[in-house]
C-alpha positions as CSV (number, residue, x, y, z in Angstrom):
1,M,131.8,-52.6,-87.0
2,A,132.0,-49.1,-88.4
3,D,134.5,-46.8,-87.0
4,Q,133.2,-44.4,-84.4
5,R,132.7,-40.8,-85.7
6,K,135.3,-38.4,-84.6
7,I,134.4,-35.6,-82.3
8,R,134.1,-32.3,-84.2
9,V,135.9,-29.4,-82.5
10,A,135.9,-25.8,-83.6
11,V,139.1,-24.1,-82.4
12,V,138.4,-20.4,-82.3
13,F,141.3,-18.0,-82.0
14,G,142.6,-14.5,-82.7
15,G,140.0,-12.0,-81.9
16,R,139.7,-8.2,-81.6
17,S,141.7,-7.6,-78.4
18,A,145.3,-6.6,-77.9
19,E,146.0,-10.3,-77.1
20,H,145.3,-11.4,-80.7
21,A,148.8,-12.7,-81.4
22,V,149.0,-14.5,-78.1
23,S,145.8,-16.3,-78.9
24,C,147.2,-17.3,-82.3
25,V,150.4,-18.7,-80.8
26,G,148.3,-20.7,-78.2
27,A,146.1,-22.0,-81.0
28,G,149.1,-23.3,-82.9
29,N,150.3,-25.1,-79.8
30,V,146.9,-26.7,-79.2
31,L,146.4,-27.7,-82.9
32,A,149.8,-29.5,-82.8
33,A,148.8,-31.4,-79.7
34,I,145.2,-32.3,-80.3
35,D,144.6,-36.0,-81.1
36,P,143.7,-36.3,-84.8
37,D,142.5,-39.9,-84.3
38,R,139.8,-38.7,-81.9
39,Y,139.0,-35.2,-83.0
40,E,138.2,-33.5,-86.3
41,V,139.4,-30.0,-86.0
42,V,137.8,-26.9,-87.7
43,P,140.2,-24.0,-87.2
44,I,138.3,-20.7,-87.1
45,G,140.0,-17.4,-86.8
46,I,138.6,-14.0,-85.8
47,T,140.4,-11.1,-87.4
48,R,141.3,-7.9,-85.6
49,A,138.4,-6.4,-87.5
50,G,136.0,-9.0,-86.2
51,Q,135.6,-11.2,-89.3
52,W,135.2,-14.9,-88.7
53,V,137.2,-16.9,-91.3
54,L,138.2,-20.5,-91.9
55,A,141.9,-20.6,-91.1
56,D,144.9,-22.7,-92.1
57,G,145.4,-25.1,-89.2
58,D,149.2,-25.6,-89.8
59,P,150.7,-25.0,-86.3
60,A,154.0,-23.8,-87.9
61,R,152.2,-20.8,-89.4
62,L,150.9,-19.8,-85.9
63,A,154.3,-19.8,-84.2
64,I,156.5,-16.8,-83.2
65,T,159.2,-16.7,-85.9
66,G,162.2,-14.5,-85.7
67,G,160.4,-12.3,-83.1
68,K,157.4,-11.8,-85.5
69,L,154.0,-12.5,-84.0
70,P,151.4,-14.4,-86.0
71,S,147.9,-13.2,-86.9
72,V,144.6,-14.6,-88.2
73,E,145.0,-12.4,-91.2
74,S,148.2,-14.3,-92.1
75,V,146.5,-17.7,-92.0
76,A,143.0,-16.9,-93.3
77,R,142.0,-18.9,-96.3
78,P,141.4,-16.6,-99.2
79,D,138.2,-18.3,-100.6
80,P,135.2,-19.8,-98.9
81,V,136.0,-23.4,-98.2
82,P,133.3,-26.0,-97.8
83,A,133.2,-27.7,-94.4
84,P,133.6,-31.5,-94.2
85,A,130.1,-32.0,-93.0
86,T,126.7,-30.5,-94.0
87,A,127.3,-26.8,-93.3
88,G,129.8,-24.6,-95.0
89,L,131.8,-21.7,-93.7
90,V,132.1,-18.5,-95.7
91,V,134.1,-15.5,-94.9
92,T,131.7,-13.1,-93.2
93,G,131.5,-9.5,-92.2
94,P,132.2,-8.2,-88.7
95,G,129.7,-9.6,-86.2
96,Q,128.4,-12.3,-88.5
97,V,128.9,-15.7,-87.1
98,P,129.7,-18.7,-89.4
99,R,126.9,-21.3,-89.7
100,I,129.5,-24.1,-89.2
101,L,129.3,-23.6,-85.5
102,A,125.9,-25.2,-85.5
103,D,127.5,-28.4,-86.9
104,V,130.3,-29.0,-84.4
105,D,130.1,-31.0,-81.2
106,V,132.1,-28.5,-79.1
107,V,133.8,-25.2,-79.4
108,L,137.2,-24.6,-77.9
109,P,137.5,-20.8,-77.6
110,L,141.2,-19.8,-77.3
111,L,140.4,-16.0,-77.3
112,H,142.1,-13.8,-74.7
113,G,140.9,-10.4,-73.4
114,A,137.9,-8.4,-74.5
115,Y,135.4,-9.8,-77.0
116,G,136.4,-13.4,-76.1
117,E,137.5,-14.1,-72.6
118,D,135.0,-11.7,-71.0
119,G,131.8,-13.6,-71.5
120,T,130.9,-12.3,-74.9
121,I,131.6,-15.4,-77.1
122,Q,130.3,-17.5,-74.2
123,G,127.0,-15.7,-74.3
124,L,126.8,-16.1,-78.0
125,L,127.3,-19.9,-77.7
126,E,124.8,-20.1,-74.9
127,L,122.2,-18.4,-77.0
128,A,122.9,-20.8,-79.8
129,R,122.9,-23.9,-77.5
130,I,126.4,-24.9,-78.6
131,R,128.7,-26.7,-76.1
132,Y,132.0,-24.9,-75.4
133,A,135.0,-25.5,-73.2
134,G,135.9,-23.2,-70.3
135,A,134.2,-20.8,-68.0
136,G,130.6,-19.6,-68.5
137,V,129.3,-16.1,-69.0
138,F,129.4,-15.0,-65.4
139,A,132.8,-16.4,-64.5
140,S,134.3,-15.1,-67.7
141,A,132.9,-11.6,-67.2
142,A,133.6,-11.3,-63.5
143,S,137.2,-12.7,-63.8
144,M,138.0,-10.5,-66.8
145,D,137.2,-7.3,-64.8
146,K,139.8,-7.2,-62.1
147,E,137.7,-4.8,-60.0
148,Y,134.9,-7.3,-59.6
149,M,137.2,-10.3,-59.4
150,K,138.9,-8.7,-56.4
151,L,135.5,-7.8,-54.9
152,I,134.5,-11.5,-55.1
153,F,137.8,-12.6,-53.6
154,R,137.6,-10.1,-50.7
155,S,134.0,-11.2,-50.0
156,H,135.4,-14.7,-49.5
157,G,138.1,-13.5,-47.1
158,F,141.0,-14.3,-49.5
159,P,144.2,-12.2,-49.0
160,V,144.4,-9.9,-52.0
161,V,146.8,-7.2,-53.2
162,P,145.7,-3.7,-52.0
163,Y,144.4,-1.7,-55.0
164,V,142.6,1.4,-56.2
165,V,140.3,1.5,-59.2
166,V,140.6,4.5,-61.6
167,H,137.3,4.9,-63.4
168,D,137.0,7.0,-66.6
169,R,135.0,9.7,-64.7
170,D,137.9,9.9,-62.2
171,W,140.5,10.9,-64.7
172,R,138.7,13.1,-67.2
173,P,140.3,16.6,-67.5
174,A,137.9,19.4,-66.4
175,S,136.5,21.2,-69.4
176,A,136.8,25.0,-69.7
177,G,134.2,26.7,-67.6
178,A,132.9,23.5,-66.0
179,A,132.6,22.8,-62.3
180,P,135.8,21.6,-60.7
181,S,134.3,18.2,-59.9
182,A,136.7,16.4,-62.2
183,A,139.8,17.9,-60.5
184,V,138.3,16.9,-57.1
185,Q,137.7,13.3,-58.3
186,R,141.2,13.0,-59.6
187,K,142.7,14.3,-56.4
188,R,140.6,11.8,-54.4
189,V,141.9,9.0,-56.5
190,L,145.5,10.2,-56.3
191,D,145.3,10.4,-52.5
192,E,144.0,6.9,-52.3
193,I,146.8,5.7,-54.6
194,A,149.4,7.5,-52.4
195,E,148.2,5.4,-49.4
196,L,149.3,2.3,-51.3
197,G,153.0,3.4,-51.2
198,W,155.6,3.2,-54.0
199,P,156.1,1.5,-56.3
200,V,152.7,0.6,-57.7
201,F,151.7,-1.4,-60.8
202,V,149.2,0.1,-63.2
203,K,147.2,-2.1,-65.6
204,P,144.0,-2.0,-67.7
205,A,141.2,-3.4,-65.5
206,R,140.1,-5.7,-68.3
207,G,143.3,-6.7,-70.0
208,G,145.8,-9.5,-69.9
209,S,149.3,-10.7,-71.0
210,S,150.6,-7.6,-69.2
211,I,149.7,-5.4,-72.2
212,G,149.4,-1.8,-71.1
213,T,150.9,-2.7,-67.7
214,A,153.6,-0.5,-66.2
215,K,155.4,0.0,-62.9
216,A,155.3,3.5,-61.4
217,S,157.7,4.7,-58.7
218,D,156.5,8.3,-58.3
219,G,153.7,10.7,-59.2
220,A,155.1,11.5,-62.7
221,G,155.5,7.9,-63.5
222,L,152.0,7.2,-62.2
223,H,150.3,9.7,-64.5
224,E,152.2,8.4,-67.5
225,A,151.3,4.8,-66.6
226,I,147.6,5.6,-66.1
227,E,147.5,7.3,-69.5
228,A,149.2,4.3,-71.2
229,A,146.8,1.9,-69.5
230,R,143.8,4.0,-70.6
231,Q,144.8,3.5,-74.2
232,H,143.6,-0.1,-73.7
233,D,140.7,0.3,-71.2
234,P,139.0,3.4,-69.7
235,K,139.0,1.6,-66.4
236,V,142.4,1.2,-64.8
237,L,143.6,-0.8,-61.7
238,V,146.5,0.5,-59.6
239,E,147.9,-2.2,-57.3
240,A,150.4,-1.9,-54.4
241,G,153.8,-3.4,-55.2
242,I,154.4,-6.6,-53.4
243,A,158.0,-7.8,-52.6
244,G,158.0,-11.5,-53.2
245,M,158.0,-14.4,-55.6
246,E,155.5,-14.6,-58.4
247,V,153.8,-18.0,-58.3
248,E,151.2,-19.5,-60.6
249,C,148.9,-22.6,-60.2
250,G,146.8,-24.4,-62.8
251,V,143.3,-25.5,-62.0
252,L,141.0,-28.0,-63.9
253,E,137.4,-28.6,-63.3
254,G,136.9,-31.9,-61.5
255,M,135.5,-34.8,-63.5
256,D,131.9,-35.8,-62.9
257,G,131.3,-33.4,-60.1
258,A,134.5,-33.9,-58.2
259,P,136.3,-30.9,-56.7
260,P,138.8,-29.0,-58.8
261,D,142.2,-30.4,-59.4
262,T,145.3,-28.2,-59.1
263,S,148.8,-28.5,-60.6
264,L,152.2,-28.1,-59.0
265,P,152.7,-24.4,-58.6
266,A,155.4,-22.6,-60.6
267,Q,157.7,-19.7,-59.8
268,I,158.2,-17.1,-62.5
269,R,161.9,-16.2,-63.0
270,V,162.5,-13.1,-65.0
271,N,166.2,-13.0,-65.9
272,G,166.2,-10.7,-69.0
273,G,166.5,-7.4,-67.2
274,Q,162.8,-6.5,-67.2
275,E,161.5,-4.9,-63.9
276,F,158.5,-7.3,-63.9
277,Y,156.8,-10.0,-65.8
278,D,155.7,-7.9,-68.8
279,F,154.7,-8.9,-72.3
280,E,158.3,-9.2,-73.6
281,A,159.3,-11.3,-70.7
282,K,156.3,-13.6,-71.1
283,Y,156.6,-14.2,-74.8
284,L,159.7,-12.9,-76.4
285,D,162.6,-13.2,-73.9
286,A,164.2,-16.6,-73.8
287,A,165.8,-15.7,-70.4
288,T,162.5,-15.9,-68.6
289,D,161.8,-19.4,-67.2
290,M,159.9,-21.2,-64.5
291,A,160.8,-23.3,-61.5
292,I,158.3,-26.2,-61.3
293,P,157.6,-27.0,-58.6
294,A,158.1,-23.5,-57.0
295,P,160.9,-23.6,-54.3
296,I,158.7,-23.0,-51.3
297,P,157.9,-25.1,-48.2
298,A,155.4,-28.0,-48.6
299,A,152.8,-26.4,-46.3
300,D,152.8,-23.2,-48.3
301,T,152.6,-25.2,-51.5
302,R,149.5,-26.9,-50.2
303,E,148.0,-23.5,-49.2
304,I,148.6,-22.1,-52.7
305,R,146.8,-25.1,-54.2
306,R,144.0,-24.8,-51.8
307,L,143.5,-21.1,-52.5
308,A,143.7,-21.7,-56.3
309,A,140.9,-24.2,-56.1
310,A,138.9,-21.9,-53.7
311,A,139.3,-19.0,-56.1
312,F,138.2,-21.2,-59.0
313,D,135.0,-22.1,-57.1
314,A,134.5,-18.5,-55.8
315,V,133.9,-17.1,-59.3
316,S,131.9,-20.3,-60.4
317,C,134.6,-21.1,-62.9
318,E,134.5,-24.2,-65.2
319,G,136.9,-26.0,-67.4
320,L,140.3,-24.5,-66.7
321,A,142.0,-21.5,-65.1
322,R,145.3,-20.2,-63.9
323,V,145.5,-18.5,-60.5
324,D,148.4,-16.1,-59.8
325,F,149.9,-15.4,-56.4
326,F,152.6,-13.5,-54.6
327,Y,154.7,-15.4,-52.0
328,T,156.4,-13.0,-49.7
329,P,159.8,-13.6,-47.9
330,D,157.9,-14.0,-44.6
331,G,155.8,-16.8,-46.0
332,Q,152.5,-14.9,-46.8
333,V,150.5,-16.2,-49.7
334,I,148.6,-13.3,-51.5
335,L,146.1,-13.9,-54.2
336,N,146.6,-11.7,-57.3
337,E,144.1,-12.8,-60.0
338,I,142.5,-15.7,-61.9
339,N,142.7,-16.1,-65.6
340,T,139.7,-18.2,-67.0
341,L,141.4,-18.7,-70.3
342,P,145.1,-19.0,-69.5
343,G,147.8,-18.8,-72.2
344,L,148.5,-22.1,-74.0
345,T,151.6,-21.1,-75.9
346,P,154.7,-23.4,-75.7
347,G,156.2,-21.2,-73.0
348,S,153.0,-20.5,-71.0
349,G,152.8,-21.6,-67.4
350,F,149.5,-23.4,-67.6
351,P,150.5,-26.3,-69.9
352,L,154.0,-26.4,-68.4
353,M,152.6,-26.8,-64.8
354,W,150.3,-29.6,-65.9
355,E,153.0,-31.4,-67.8
356,A,155.1,-31.3,-64.6
357,T,152.1,-32.6,-62.7
358,G,151.8,-35.6,-65.1
359,L,149.3,-34.3,-67.7
360,P,151.1,-33.4,-70.9
361,L,149.4,-31.1,-73.4
362,P,147.6,-33.7,-75.6
363,Q,146.0,-35.3,-72.5
364,L,145.3,-31.8,-71.1
365,V,143.5,-30.7,-74.2
366,D,141.5,-34.0,-74.2
367,R,140.5,-33.5,-70.6
368,I,139.3,-29.9,-71.2
369,L,137.2,-31.1,-74.2
370,Q,135.8,-34.1,-72.4
371,T,134.7,-31.9,-69.5
372,A,132.9,-29.6,-71.9
373,L,131.2,-32.5,-73.7
374,R,129.9,-33.9,-70.4
375,R,128.4,-30.6,-69.4
376,P,124.6,-30.3,-70.1
377,L,123.3,-27.4,-72.2
378,G,121.2,-24.7,-70.5
379,L,121.5,-23.3,-67.0
380,R,124.2,-25.1,-64.9
């Protein structure tokens, strides 16, 4: 009997967002873990300029080496390379999608941030009727925009961190001779932020990996932090500082219509001197680690897992997600955010939590792909 054909998977990584390097590191980790006896992998990189290229799938070239972050540009193949099947992939211009996507069984998008995690590539794949892993268009878009994510959570009655949204129109300086409406808008927003108390955390509304995120302890620091966040996104979120433990919980779509499964929660421990869990602490500081399971009472652990699954369902998520919480000294569980495409780097919480729960990375990747393959095309 002839051997069964391998499942053809396009692993898409890199992208145009500020999280390009994080995506590359995660892709390297996944490429090292995916079962070569079951899957035929086509590594596709998207450069920072938006070009889709066939990439070298050597995981070692996508690792952080000596503090240097990888990129698609560093692993892109210089010449058009014929694909193993009928279609070929050529290096294309920005916005041109390679034909090879029509010749794969499933796409595994490992893109973070804008132009990948926000529903854009999901919409493209939906239009092309190509199966893909992870959340759909709505869940991706709603969860990427922290304003709308929190609106959905609040509508479900979930406990969320108090916040203020700073829209672009709220922060524009008044032009010479113009009506003072801009100054009025800014004062209104500043008054709302003052009601949150100090400190506050300022972040791009549609960002991730803590890029552009800063802690502000006074008005001067707030202005500086908002300006820094606006370099990444014209819409900014300002959140009240919560004293407590940072806790994460992994979620996987249930198999064959079953409810979502949740991992053991993890406590984030930042030991490198950073004030909060910023980009350096997440990816470059070896002193940052996790306690899995998080050292909290069993009843509160169950509540975190319950809320993680409820948040997953609230945004109509699919595939996988990581849900972040604060756990206060008096035992309150506060929902912070959901990430529909959590980091998959060697130090990321999502794969570490699932490994501690009994699902190591090769099996985790297999489950994510199998869930996607079982999902019908078209409207859910």
